[in-house]
C-alpha positions in Angstrom: 85.7 109.2 138.4 86.2 106.4 135.8 89.7 105.0 135.8 89.7 104.7 132.1 90.7 107.6 129.9 88.4 108.3 127.0 89.4 108.2 123.3 87.0 110.2 121.3 86.5 108.5 117.9 83.9 108.1 115.2 85.0 106.6 111.8 83.1 109.5 110.1 85.7 112.0 111.2 87.8 110.8 108.3 85.2 112.5 106.1 87.1 115.7 106.9 88.8 115.6 103.5 89.9 118.5 101.4 90.8 116.3 98.4 93.6 114.2 97.0 96.1 117.0 96.5 95.7 118.6 100.0 98.4 117.9 102.6 95.9 117.2 105.3 95.2 113.6 104.2 92.6 111.9 106.4 94.5 108.7 106.1 96.6 110.1 109.0 93.5 109.8 111.3 92.6 106.2 110.2 96.3 105.1 110.4 96.5 106.6 113.9 93.3 104.8 115.0 94.8 101.6 113.6 98.1 101.9 115.4 96.3 102.7 118.7 94.4 99.5 118.2 97.4 97.4 117.1 99.4 98.6 120.2 96.7 97.2 122.5 95.5 100.5 123.8 91.8 99.9 123.2 92.0 97.8 126.4 93.2 100.9 128.3 90.7 103.5 127.1 87.0 103.8 126.6 86.4 104.5 122.9 83.5 106.9 122.8 81.7 108.7 119.9 80.2 112.0 121.0 77.4 113.6 119.0 78.1 116.4 116.5 78.2 119.9 117.7 74.9 121.6 117.0 74.5 125.3 116.2 74.1 126.5 119.8 77.4 124.8 120.6 79.2 126.2 117.5 77.9 129.6 118.4 80.0 129.5 121.7 82.8 130.6 119.3 81.5 131.0 115.8 79.1 133.5 114.2 75.9 132.1 113.0 76.3 133.6 109.5 79.6 131.8 109.2 78.0 128.4 110.2 75.3 129.1 107.6 78.0 129.8 105.0 79.8 126.5 105.9 76.4 124.7 105.5 75.9 126.3 102.0 79.4 125.3 100.9 78.8 121.8 102.2 75.7 121.5 100.0 77.2 123.2 97.0 81.1 123.3 97.2 81.3 125.3 93.9 79.4 128.1 95.5 81.8 128.5 98.5 82.3 132.0 99.7 85.9 133.1 100.0 84.8 136.0 102.2 84.4 133.3 104.9 87.7 131.6 104.1 85.9 128.9 102.2 86.8 127.6 98.7 90.4 128.8 99.1 93.6 126.8 98.4 94.0 126.1 102.2 90.4 125.4 102.8 88.7 124.1 99.7 85.0 123.4 100.1 83.8 119.8 99.9 80.5 118.0 100.1 79.6 117.2 103.7 82.1 119.8 105.1 79.8 121.0 107.7 78.9 117.6 109.0 82.5 116.3 109.2 83.7 119.6 110.9 80.8 119.6 113.4 81.5 115.9 114.2 85.2 116.7 115.0 84.1 119.6 117.1 81.6 117.4 118.9 84.3 115.0 119.9 86.3 117.8 121.6 83.3 119.3 123.3 82.3 115.8 124.4 85.8 115.3 125.8 85.5 118.5 127.7 82.1 117.6 129.2 83.3 114.1 130.2 86.4 115.4 131.9 84.6 118.3 133.7 81.8 116.0 135.0 84.4 113.5 136.3 83.4 110.7 133.9 87.1 110.4 133.1 90.2 112.3 134.2 91.7 112.5 130.7 90.2 112.5 127.2 91.9 112.5 123.8 90.6 113.6 120.4 93.5 113.4 118.0 91.1 114.3 115.1 90.8 117.7 116.8 93.1 120.6 117.4 91.9 122.6 114.4 93.2 125.8 116.1 93.3 128.3 113.2 89.5 128.6 112.6 88.3 132.1 113.4 84.9 133.1 114.8 83.8 134.2 111.3 86.1 132.4 108.9 87.9 129.2 108.0 91.7 129.4 108.0 94.7 127.1 107.7 92.9 123.8 107.1 90.5 124.5 110.0 86.7 125.0 109.6 85.4 124.9 113.1 87.7 125.6 116.0 87.1 122.5 118.2 89.9 123.5 120.6 88.3 126.9 121.3 84.8 125.2 121.5 86.1 122.7 124.2 87.4 125.7 126.2 84.2 127.6 125.8 82.1 124.6 126.8 84.2 124.3 130.0 83.5 127.9 130.8 79.8 127.4 130.1 79.8 124.4 132.5 81.2 126.7 135.3 85.0 126.5 135.0 86.6 129.8 136.1 90.2 129.1 135.0 91.0 127.0 131.9 94.6 126.7 130.5 95.2 126.0 126.8 98.7 124.9 125.8 99.5 124.5 122.1 102.7 122.9 120.9 101.8 122.7 117.2 104.5 124.2 114.9 102.0 126.9 113.9 100.7 129.6 116.2 97.3 128.8 117.9 95.9 132.0 116.6 92.2 131.1 116.5 92.1 130.0 120.1 94.0 133.1 121.2 91.6 135.3 119.2 88.5 133.6 120.8 89.7 134.4 124.4 91.8 137.5 123.7 90.0 139.6 126.4 89.0 136.8 128.7 91.1 136.5 131.9 89.5 133.1 132.7 91.5 131.5 129.8 95.3 131.3 129.7 96.4 130.5 126.2 100.1 129.4 125.7 101.5 128.7 122.2 105.0 127.5 121.4 105.5 127.7 117.6 107.9 128.5 114.8 108.6 132.2 114.5 105.9 134.1 112.6 108.6 135.6 110.3 109.1 132.2 108.7 105.7 130.5 109.0 101.9 130.8 108.7 99.9 132.5 110.2 102.5 135.2 110.8 101.1 135.8 114.3 102.2 134.7 117.7 104.8 137.4 118.5 105.8 137.6 122.2 104.2 141.0 122.4 100.7 139.5 121.8 99.6 139.2 125.4 95.8 139.8 125.4 93.8 142.9 125.9 91.4 144.5 128.3 90.6 142.3 131.3 92.6 139.5 129.5 95.8 141.4 129.3 98.6 138.9 130.3 96.5 135.9 129.5 97.9 135.2 126.0 101.5 133.8 126.0 103.5 133.3 122.8 106.9 131.6 122.4 108.2 132.3 118.9 111.0 129.7 118.2 113.7 130.2 115.7 113.4 128.0 112.5 115.7 125.0 112.9 115.0 124.6 116.7 115.6 121.0 117.7 114.8 118.8 120.7 117.0 120.5 123.3 115.8 124.0 122.5 112.2 123.0 122.1 112.1 121.2 125.5 114.1 124.0 127.2 111.5 126.6 125.9 108.5 124.5 127.0 109.9 124.0 130.5 111.1 127.7 130.8 107.5 128.9 130.3 104.7 126.4 130.8 105.2 124.9 134.3 105.6 128.2 136.0 102.5 129.7 134.4 100.4 126.7 135.3 101.7 126.6 138.8 100.6 130.3 139.2 97.3 130.0 137.3 96.1 126.7 138.9 93.6 125.9 136.1 90.5 123.8 136.8 91.0 122.1 133.4 93.9 121.8 130.9 93.4 121.6 127.2 96.5 120.8 125.1 97.1 120.7 121.3 99.7 118.3 120.0 100.2 119.1 116.4 102.9 116.7 115.1 104.3 119.2 112.6 107.2 120.2 114.8 108.9 117.0 113.5 112.0 117.2 111.4 110.3 115.2 108.7 107.3 117.5 108.4 107.1 119.0 104.9 105.3 122.2 105.8 107.5 123.8 108.5 111.1 124.2 109.7 111.5 122.9 113.3 113.7 119.9 113.9 112.0 118.1 116.7 112.0 114.3 117.1 109.2 112.0 118.0 110.9 111.3 121.3 110.8 115.0 122.3 107.2 115.2 121.2 106.5 112.3 123.5 108.4 113.9 126.3 106.2 117.1 126.1 103.1 114.9 126.0 104.3 113.2 129.2 105.0 116.6 130.7 101.5 117.9 129.9 100.1 114.8 131.6 102.3 115.4 134.7 101.4 119.1 134.8 97.7 118.2 134.7 98.2 115.9 137.8 100.3 118.5 139.6 98.5 121.7 139.0 94.9 121.0 137.7 91.9 120.2 139.9 91.3 116.5 139.5 94.0 116.2 136.9 91.4 117.2 134.2 93.1 117.0 130.8 91.7 117.2 127.3 94.4 116.4 124.7 93.9 117.2 121.0 95.8 116.5 117.8 96.4 119.2 115.3 98.7 119.6 112.3 101.1 117.0 111.0 101.7 116.2 107.4 104.3 113.3 107.5 101.1 111.2 107.6 102.7 107.7 107.7 106.1 108.1 109.5 105.2 110.6 112.2 101.6 111.4 112.9 100.3 107.9 113.9 103.2 107.2 116.2 103.1 110.7 117.8 99.4 110.4 118.6 99.5 106.8 119.6 102.0 107.8 122.3 99.6 110.6 123.3 96.8 108.1 123.8 99.0 105.7 125.7 100.2 108.5 128.1 96.6 109.7 128.7 95.5 106.1 129.4 98.3 105.6 132.0 99.5 102.8 129.6 102.5 104.5 127.9 103.9 102.7 124.8 107.6 101.9 125.2 109.5 103.9 122.6 111.8 101.0 122.1 109.0 98.7 121.1 108.6 97.5 117.5 105.7 98.8 115.5 103.2 96.0 115.1 103.6 94.1 111.9 99.9 94.1 111.1 99.8 97.9 111.2 102.8 98.1 108.8 100.8 95.8 106.5 97.8 98.2 106.7 100.1 101.1 105.9 101.5 99.4 102.8 98.0 98.3 101.7 96.6 101.9 102.0 99.6 104.1 101.0 102.1 101.8 99.2 104.7 103.2 101.7 106.7 101.2 104.2 105.7 102.2 107.8 108.3 103.0 110.5 109.8 100.0 112.3 109.9 101.3 115.9 108.0 103.6 118.2 111.0 105.9 118.5 113.3 108.1 116.4 116.2 106.8 118.6 116.7 110.1 120.4 117.2 110.6 124.1 116.4 114.3 124.4 117.5 116.3 127.3 117.6 120.1 128.0 119.2 122.6 130.3 116.7 124.1 132.7 116.2 127.8 132.5 116.8 128.3 136.2 120.5 127.3 135.6 121.0 130.5 133.7 120.7 131.7 130.1 122.9 132.9 127.2 121.8 136.4 126.0 123.6 135.7 122.7 121.6 132.4 122.0 118.6 132.8 119.7 116.5 130.2 121.5 117.2 131.9 124.9 116.4 135.3 123.3 113.0 133.9 122.3 112.2 132.6 125.7 113.4 135.8 127.4 111.2 137.9 125.0 108.2 135.9 126.1 109.0 136.0 129.8 109.6 139.8 129.7 106.4 140.5 127.7 104.0 138.5 129.8 105.4 137.3 133.2 105.3 140.8 134.9 101.6 141.2 133.8 100.9 138.0 135.8 102.9 139.1 138.8 105.8 136.8 138.0 109.5 137.5 137.7 110.7 137.7 134.1 
């Protein structure tokens, strides 16, 4: 197995561009790539560009008629078909949409293949994590569901147990939907409560169906949850499930939109807590996953200068076994790049200055506390289905 982690990157992924008024500005990807380089991490990873996902790969999750509709919208954006979720406010059609979306999907599928075959232990595609796309429709800024495709490719290659952990502020609904009845895939999503945020799904009672009952896990966090509650919820649910499930590969989604500066949601998590969860995912991969196989993806995140690049640079550093010191200064050449491209001043350090801790669940819980109520609802809904104590 190669000692280097892989960073999946092709400059053309920045062509995934819904237009100048859309919150998902592709500058967040190019600025992240620039910060990874400026922090010296290119020496610690193999930077690899995988081929685009072809139709046979896309069909592992998506319906052919939907792929055809994306192609048509790609050639003629004005003819986009809203029945397929295309040409909407969230997912406006743009020229080259199919090509950019298939390229991002290809990076996540390539990451899954490399990790499964032992070419690397860990692989990162921060352009990926487009977890809302459904088998037959675009949704929530997502055209092809690269996260679900990576999981599906692992199954196709012979994996019998794949865990997917999603810590984006939004529910990982598309990945859950893709594997709703599949006991081989454990999907875990921690997100802001559906009462207050898109896509209004991800209730604790959503636990899968048929043979997959008990394989979907949802932690619906109260709006306003900060570092301590977020970390407590993660550690109250995820490690125990992974210890029991013993996945052969772990796919994680690290949307940066849990951050207190994010304009589209209502959690109050710091960069330092996001980094702590990234480190925990890495540790859990080494502890509970065959060969430490870990595919880490990006996701949402709309504070495109202050938050996203630092968050995902930390993710790359952790995956590369070359973590970036939170106390370190942001390289000056990167801040110059930020100003040249956005006319904004970039952040000065790789930290928000927080030292987040949390109270472990095993020490007891407060039935009157809203965060603890959320965790308990999840544990009661799904843990008994998996033979675990709620």
